[in-house]
N, C-alpha and C positions, 0 to 999 in steps of 0.2 A: 345437585348441579344446578348451578344459575342459569336461566338461557337469558342471552340478552343480543339483542338484534341494533346489528352499526347502521342500521339507515335510520330508526328513529330520530327524533328531534333536527337537531342541527348535519348529525351524522358525519360525525368527525374522528379527529381522535379522543378528545376527551373523555368520550365513552370508556375508550381501551384503557387510559390510563388512572379514570378513577376508580374502573373494574380492579385494575392489578392493585391499586394504595388498598382498596377493603379488603380484597382476598386475602392476602396479604397477612393485615390487622386480625378479620374474624374466622381465617382460615378454611372459609365458603370457597371451593371450587367455581370456575366460570367456566362457559362455552358462548362463546361471541362468533355472531356470522355476519357476512355483510358489511365487513369491515371498512371504515369509510367510505360507504356507498356512494356518497353526495358528494366526494371532491372527483374534481378532476380527473387525478390517478390512484383508482381505488387499490384498499389493500395495504398491506404494512410496509410502510419506507423505511430509510436506515435506522432515522431518531425514534421512530415506534417500535425498532424489532429492538432498537439497546435499549428502549423502556420494558419491553418485555423481556431480554435477557439479564438485567442488570435487578429484576425483582426475583428472576427465577432462582438466580446467583445468590440475592441476599437470604430467600426463604427456602431452598433446597425446593424449587419446585418442577414436577412433571409437567414436560408439556407436550401438547401435537401441535405441528402445520404451523409452526413457528418459524418461518423463512420469508425471505423478502418477497413480497407484490402477495403472499395468502391473503385471504377474506374471509376466512375462520381460525379461529385459535381456541384450544382446551388451556386451561391452567390450572393447574392443582398445588397449590400452598403445602408447605410444611414449615417447618418453624422459623421464625425469623430469627438473625444473626447479626451481631452487632463488631465490626472491627472496623480493619481497613479497606478498603476498596478502588479501587480504578477500571474505569469505564472508557474505551473510544469508540463517540460515532462515526470519525472517519469522514467525515462532510461538513458540510456547515447545518448541519442539522444541529436541532436546537440544546443545548446541553440544560437548559433552565427546564424544556420539558420536561425530561427524563428525570432531573434533581425533583422536579414538585410530584413524579412519580414516587419515588420512593423514599422520599423528608420522610412522611409523616410516618410509613411503616418502621423507619429507624427509630423511632421516639419509642417505641414495641419491645424494643431489644432490650437484652439483658446489660451490656455494656455499651459504653460511646462509641459510633464510630467515624471514619472519615472517608469522605468520598471523594476522588478525583474525575473528572470526566473534562474530556476535550470535547472540540468541536464547535458549532458556533454559540456565541453570548450575545449579540445585536443584531435581529434582521426585523422583517418588519411581521412576521409571522407568529411570532412569539413574545412572550413578557425579555425584556431585557434583564443582564442580571443585578445592575443596578434597581430595579421595580423587586427585585425577590429580596435584597438586604436592606431597603428601605422601607417600604410597603407591606408586602406580606409579610420578613422576618421580624416588623414590627407589633403585627397583630402577633403573630406567634408567641412574642414575648409575653405581650398582655394576657397570653394565654396559660403561662408558665413553663412553655418550653424552649428550653435552652438552645440555639442554633447558631452558627456563625457558619458566614456566606464569603468567603474571599473570591477577589478577580484577579486570577493571574496573569491573563494575557488575552487579549481581546481577539473575538474572532468574526470577521464579518463576512457576511453573503458574498461569492459563492465559497471565497478559498476554504473559509473556518480555519483553523488554526489554533483556538480560543480554546483557557485550559480554566476551570472553576474548583475550588476544593470547598468541601461544606464538613463540619466537625457536627455531630450529632449528640447531645447527651438524652440519657431512657429517661422518657414523660410517658407514664401509662395514663395518668387521667388529666385532662386538659381541663383549664377553666372555662365556665361559662362567661361569655362577655357578652356586654352587647356595646352597638357604638352607632347609635341612634343621630347623634349630631361630631361636628367635626370641630367645637369649639373655634380657639379664634388663633388666628395663624401667628406662628411663631418665628418664620423664618420662610425665603422661597428664593431659588437662583436656578439661572437654567445655564448647561452645562453645552460645548460643540465639540465632542473628540473627532478628531480629523487624524488618520494614518494614510499617507501616499499619495493624501490633494491638497490642492492651493490651501494657503492660510485665508484668503479672500471667504471661501464657502463657512468657515467658523464667523467671520467679521460679519455679512450678508444675513444668517439664521440668527444671530445674538442680535445685529442691528432690528430686527422685525421683533422680535423678542420685549426688544429694550422697549421702543416704542410702544408695542400691544400693551404691555404692563405696567410701563411707567417705571423701572429699574433703570439704576443708575449701574457704573461700570463695577464696585464689586458684588452685582451680584450675576453679570456677565463674564463667564469664564471660558476660557480658551483652554483645550484641552489636547494638546498637540502630542501624538503617540508617535512612536518606530517607524517608519515606513514600510519597514517589514512585516509590520502588522496590518498591512492596508491591502490594496485601497478598501477605506472604508470609513463612513462619514454617521455619526452618531447625536441627534439631539436629545437632550434630556432636561425637562423641567421637573423639578419637584417644590412640591409644597406641603409645607412639615406644619399641622394643628394641634392642638390641645390634644386630641383625641385619634387622632389618623396621620398619617403620610401618605401623598399620591404622588406617583411618577408618572410622568407623562410621556410618548417618546415618540420621534420620528426618524425617518434613513434617507440618506442621502440616494438617491439613484440614476443611474445614465441618465443624462434626456429633461430631467427635471431640475427646475434652479431650486435655490438654496431658500429664497423666497417663497418658495412654492411649499417646501417642508416645514419653512418654522412656521406659517399660517395656519396649515392642518393641525398642528401642534398646540398652535394659540386658540383656534375654534375649538377644540377637547377642552385645553383647560377653562376657556371661556362657560363652555355648557356646563363643567363639572362646578364652578364658582354660582351660576346662576341658579343651579336645581336646589341649592342648601343643604346636600343630603352626604352622608359622612365620608361615602367610599366613593368611587367609581365604579364602572362597570366590571370593569377586568376584575379588580380587587374582589368584587362580590362573587364573579365565577369562581374564585380561587378559597374564598373564607368557608362555604358552603359543605364543604368537606371536614376541615378541623372542627368546625361549630357543632357539625352532626355526632364529629366523636367526642364530643365533650360532653354531648346531652343535650343541646339548645344554645339559641343564642337570639339575637335579632342584630340587623341594620340597617340601614337606609341608604339606597344607591340613586346613580342616577339616570339607570332603566334596567331593567332585570330583561337579560339579552337571550336568545332563543339558546344560547350557549352556556346558559345558567341554567335554564327551564329543562332542558335535557338533561346537566348535570343532578338536579333535583330527583331528576327520576331514577336513575341509576343509581345514586347513595340510597334514594327508598327502595331497593332492591336488597342490600346487605345488611341494612343497621336499621334498627327500632324506632326510624324518629318519622314527624310528618312535617311538612312544608308548607306555611303559607304565606303565598305570594299576592303582594296588593300592590297595584300599579295605582298611583295618584296624579295628580296635575304637574306637579314641579317633579316630584322622584317618587321612588318604588320604596316598599317596604320588603321585608325575608323577616320572618320568625321562624326559628325551627323547634320544634318541643318534639318530646318523648309523650306519646298516647299514655291516656290513662287507663289504668286495665281492672 
């Protein structure tokens, strides 16, 4: 039984999600205490409980203390089963965080899987579905995984109501890859999605991006959604390079000007471009686990967040890998190795 302290490092939900994923894959049970200890509302919230229940269903796990608000969880996995699954979070809790928990495990099933998840798809506390499709999904494809993610309906905070469907083909051995340089830019564009809010919001956001990036109308895309999917607004900026794709996101909020939302996204993009790194910090967080499963890999990133450092610690408890994390003047480097016996 692997004992984990949820108060370590950044003290959030990623400790739980990484532990669930690797417990399913390795067959090692774990006990997690102090779940989300450093969050304003500690313990399992709806989206975290949904990830636990989804993981348990996929591998017929035994659970202890798996209930809303619980700060302790014991998870004992069984064999991963592929097939068709449907999970409902029931709130605007993130579909993408649940999907990121179970998707790597389903690569180790004997048959293909289809997963339908309903809940939130675009909110400020989680990567949007487009990030999984374009950035995370591209790297998984480079590693040999066949994963398709389809956004059926947007779900904005606080209403939720979104739907995502993912299909996963078995892939028991991921390829080791390196992402040290992003390469030449092949495409760049911005999208402003609006549902049940004035069209001027999108116009103002895209105006700021156009000026800041030197982009013309073909790269500035208004995406008007059916009103019943709102109210909501998401601004996404996608940069496709030779070796990697990055997606930067901002979300409209009450009392926050559209120009302010756009300026925050623009600053994130400028920081990434100036760093020269292959990938941004959020993608770095997510690539550690599949690279460790592959048995190694390297990448450069704008910075290694506390989130990433904590993730490396948890992964090392389940897998025989070593993380070499180096902070440089412009960017950071992560190297994942199997120790010599």
